[in-house]
N, C-alpha and C positions, 0 to 999 in steps of 0.2 A: 430088299424088305424089310428084315428079320436084323441084318448090320441098322437098321437104322432105325428099328426099336431098340436096341442094344446102347448106343449112342444117345437116345433118348431117355434111356432110364440111368447109363453112367451120368448125364449134362443132371438129370436132377441132383443122386449123390454125390453131383461135386456140389454141388447146391447149396444142400442136408448136411454134408460137412464141413463144405470150405467158407464159401462165400455168406454162408447165416452171418457170419459175425459183423459185413457189411450191411451199410441201408440196403434195402430193395429198392428203393429209388437209382443208387446209383451203380448196382449192380443192372436193373433194366436198363438205363440209357449205355452205359457202358457197351451191355449185349446187342443192344439196338445200332449204335455205330458198328461195331462190328460185323451184323449180319447186313447192314449197308459194305463193306466192306466186299463184306464174300459176295454180294450183287454184281457190282464192281467185275470182281473175279470171270461173271457170267458172259460181262461184254467180251472182255480178254480172249477169254476161250471159240469168243463168234469171232474174235477177229483173228482169230489163229496163235496170239500169244499167249505161249502157254509154259515160256520158263525153261526149255529145253526136254519137258518131258512133253510124254505121252497124250494128246485129247484126250485119251480115256483114262488116265488113271490124271490129270488135272480134274475134269470133271469129278471122279470119285472122291479124289480129295478132297473139293468145293464143296460136295451132299456130304462128307463126311464131318467137316469142321462144321456145316450149317445147321445140320442133326443133332451136333453138340451143343450149340454157342442155341438152340431152340428147350432141349432142356435146361440150361438155367436160365432161362430167360421165364421157363413154365411156370415156376415158383414165385417168383415177382408179379408174375401178371396174374397170378392168382388172389397172392394177396394184396395187391392193388382193386383190385373186382371183392371184396371182404369191406374194405373202404371205404365202396360207393355205395353197398347197401347201407339204408337207416335203421340205427339202434332197434330190437326189440321188432323190429321190420326183417317178412322171408322175403327176396330178392324174388323178381318177377309176379310176385303177389300186386295187387292194384289196391 
């Protein structure tokens, strides 16, 4: 659990220092596609295809990259939500 939070934080920092130069839309789409790839790796794990790694290490590596990608995707998602709010209004208020 602590490793997941550390990787999430590292993902946020990598967006802040590296991916901020790119359009948030491109970063969001790219990280969504990468998340899809890592979801396919879960299916491979179920079928026992681990490319020579132990199932534990394969699952751990999959979770590590998924948390890191989630950290990168956190800020573009937040930016997208801010753009959905009407100007001059607080979101969530009717």
